[in-house]
VOPAGU-2260 file (C-alpha; in pm, 1 decimal, decimal comma):
REM VOPAGU-2260
SITE   aa  ch    i         X         Y         Z
SITE  MET   A    0   -1123,7    3948,7    1014,5
SITE  LYS   A    1   -1121,4    3942,3     636,6
SITE  PHE   A    2    -775,0    3817,2     614,0
SITE  LEU   A    3    -939,0    3507,6     790,5
SITE  LEU   A    4   -1227,4    3486,1     558,4
SITE  ILE   A    5    -976,7    3524,3     247,2
SITE  ILE   A    6    -736,5    3252,9     406,8
SITE  LEU   A    7   -1050,0    3042,8     473,2
SITE  SER   A    8   -1173,5    3053,0     123,9
SITE  LEU   A    9    -809,3    3004,6     -61,3
SITE  LEU   A   10    -797,3    2675,4     144,4
SITE  LEU   A   11   -1173,0    2550,9      -5,6
SITE  SER   A   12   -1029,0    2646,2    -342,2
SITE  PHE   A   13    -721,4    2422,0    -273,5
SITE  PHE   A   14    -951,0    2152,8    -121,6
SITE  ALA   A   15   -1216,7    2168,8    -414,0
SITE  LEU   A   16    -907,0    2147,4    -670,5
SITE  ALA   A   17    -774,8    1866,6    -502,2
SITE  GLU   A   18   -1102,2    1685,6    -571,3
SITE  GLU   A   19   -1148,2    1796,4    -916,0
SITE  HIS   A   20    -800,5    1633,3   -1015,6
SITE  GLN   A   21    -850,0    1278,5    -902,3
SITE  VAL   A   22    -871,9    1014,0   -1149,5
SITE  LEU   A   23   -1190,5     829,9   -1207,3
SITE  CYS   A   24   -1194,4     448,7   -1274,6
SITE  LEU   A   25   -1381,5     115,4   -1320,0
SITE  THR   A   26   -1084,7    -115,7   -1301,1
SITE  HIS   A   27    -737,2    -116,2   -1113,2
SITE  GLY   A   28    -622,7    -175,6   -1480,6
SITE  GLN   A   29    -697,4     210,3   -1537,1
SITE  CYS   A   30    -494,6     315,9   -1257,6
SITE  GLN   A   31    -173,5     142,3   -1317,2
SITE  THR   A   32     -53,1     435,3   -1528,1
SITE  LYS   A   33     234,0     482,0   -1224,1
SITE  ALA   A   34     412,2     206,2   -1079,4
SITE  GLN   A   35     725,6     273,7    -882,5
SITE  GLU   A   36     944,3      94,7    -654,9
SITE  THR   A   37     974,8      72,9    -330,5
SITE  ASN   A   38    1077,8    -181,4     -51,1
SITE  ILE   A   39     854,1    -475,6      50,0
SITE  CYS   A   40     970,9    -621,1     383,5
SITE  PRO   A   41     723,0    -961,7     461,6
SITE  LEU   A   42     787,4   -1166,5     752,1
SITE  VAL   A   43     961,3   -1504,8     553,5
SITE  GLN   A   44    1017,3   -1810,8     712,7
SITE  VAL   A   45    1358,3   -1900,5     667,6
SITE  GLY   A   46    1362,1   -2257,5     840,1
SITE  ARG   A   47    1308,5   -2401,1    1190,1
SITE  ASP   A   48    1464,6   -2428,1    1526,6
SITE  PRO   A   49    1607,1   -2742,6    1725,4
SITE  SER   A   50    1296,6   -2819,5    1831,2
SITE  GLY   A   51    1120,6   -2831,7    1555,0
SITE  ASN   A   52     944,0   -2418,8    1514,2
SITE  SER   A   53     907,8   -2202,6    1248,9
SITE  VAL   A   54    1173,2   -1944,2    1277,0
SITE  CYS   A   55    1102,7   -1648,0    1060,7
SITE  ILE   A   56    1281,7   -1295,6     982,4
SITE  ILE   A   57    1136,3    -968,1     819,5
SITE  ARG   A   58    1294,5    -960,3     488,9
SITE  CYS   A   59    1334,9    -672,2     223,1
SITE  PHE   A   60    1262,5    -718,5    -100,4
SITE  GLN   A   61    1257,0    -425,4    -376,2
SITE  SER   A   62     912,4    -430,1    -552,3
SITE  LYS   A   63     681,8    -229,7    -774,6
SITE  THR   A   64     376,6     -38,5    -645,0
SITE  GLY   A   65     116,3     113,0    -837,6
SITE  GLN   A   66    -246,6     223,2    -813,7
SITE  PHE   A   67    -585,6      72,7    -734,3
SITE  CYS   A   68    -965,1     178,5    -751,4
SITE  GLU   A   69   -1099,9     214,2    -460,6
SITE  LYS   A   70   -1516,8     195,2    -588,9
SITE  ILE   A   71   -1721,8     479,8    -430,4
SITE  GLU   A   72   -2021,8     370,4    -231,1
SITE  GLY   A   73   -2290,0     373,2    -413,1
SITE  LYS   A   74   -2118,9     426,9    -700,1
SITE  GLU   A   75   -2011,9     187,5   -1013,7
SITE  TYR   A   76   -1700,9     426,6   -1035,1
SITE  GLY   A   77   -1440,2     491,7    -803,2
SITE  VAL   A   78   -1100,9     691,7    -784,1
SITE  CYS   A   79    -724,6     568,2    -814,7
SITE  ARG   A   80    -567,6     559,7    -451,7
SITE  GLU   A   81    -187,1     514,2    -428,4
SITE  GLU   A   82     -90,1      84,4    -288,9
SITE  THR   A   83      12,5     104,5      49,7
SITE  TYR   A   84     186,0    -132,2     265,6
SITE  THR   A   85     215,4    -221,3     644,0
SITE  MET   A   86     533,5    -362,2     778,6
SITE  PRO   A   87     500,7    -659,9    1016,2
SITE  ASP   A   88     515,5    -631,5    1373,0
SITE  SER   A   89     954,9    -678,9    1430,0
SITE  ASN   A   90     864,0    -771,1    1800,5
SITE  SER   A   91     628,7   -1049,5    1674,0
SITE  THR   A   92     742,7   -1396,1    1686,7
SITE  ASP   A   93     449,3   -1548,6    1563,9
SITE  CYS   A   94     527,9   -1710,8    1205,6
SITE  SER   A   95     158,7   -1829,0    1166,7
SITE  ASN   A   96     126,2   -1563,3     897,6
SITE  ALA   A   97     520,9   -1594,9     769,7
SITE  LEU   A   98     541,2   -1618,2     366,4
SITE  PRO   A   99     748,4   -1986,3     288,5
SITE  MET   A  100    1096,3   -1840,3     137,5
SITE  ASP   A  101    1045,0   -2044,0    -197,0
SITE  ILE   A  102     774,9   -1876,3    -258,7
SITE  ALA   A  103     914,4   -1531,2    -129,4
SITE  GLU   A  104    1185,1   -1563,6    -366,2
SITE  GLU   A  105     952,6   -1654,9    -666,7
SITE  ILE   A  106     750,0   -1390,6    -585,1
SITE  PHE   A  107    1039,2   -1128,7    -521,1
SITE  ILE   A  108    1328,7   -1274,4    -729,4
């Protein structure tokens, strides 16, 4: 029993320290101290088929990602959080939200 209490105490201390080391912010710019290269793979419109329907593929590009300031509810400040990117569904044939190729190249190349 004493062993469990010690483990629980250590875990609570660990989470308390993790909370203390969060970077507080007012703006997104205050969080942009750590950028890293990552793959971003948007759905890109690459043309049209013989019937005139849009054809799109998932195309990957190297891009920098950083952090943003996530406001704390009821506060004027927030904490820096890592950007996340969600891959599009590779089984989707819906090109309505696809990024046009010329815009993708302008953004990523």
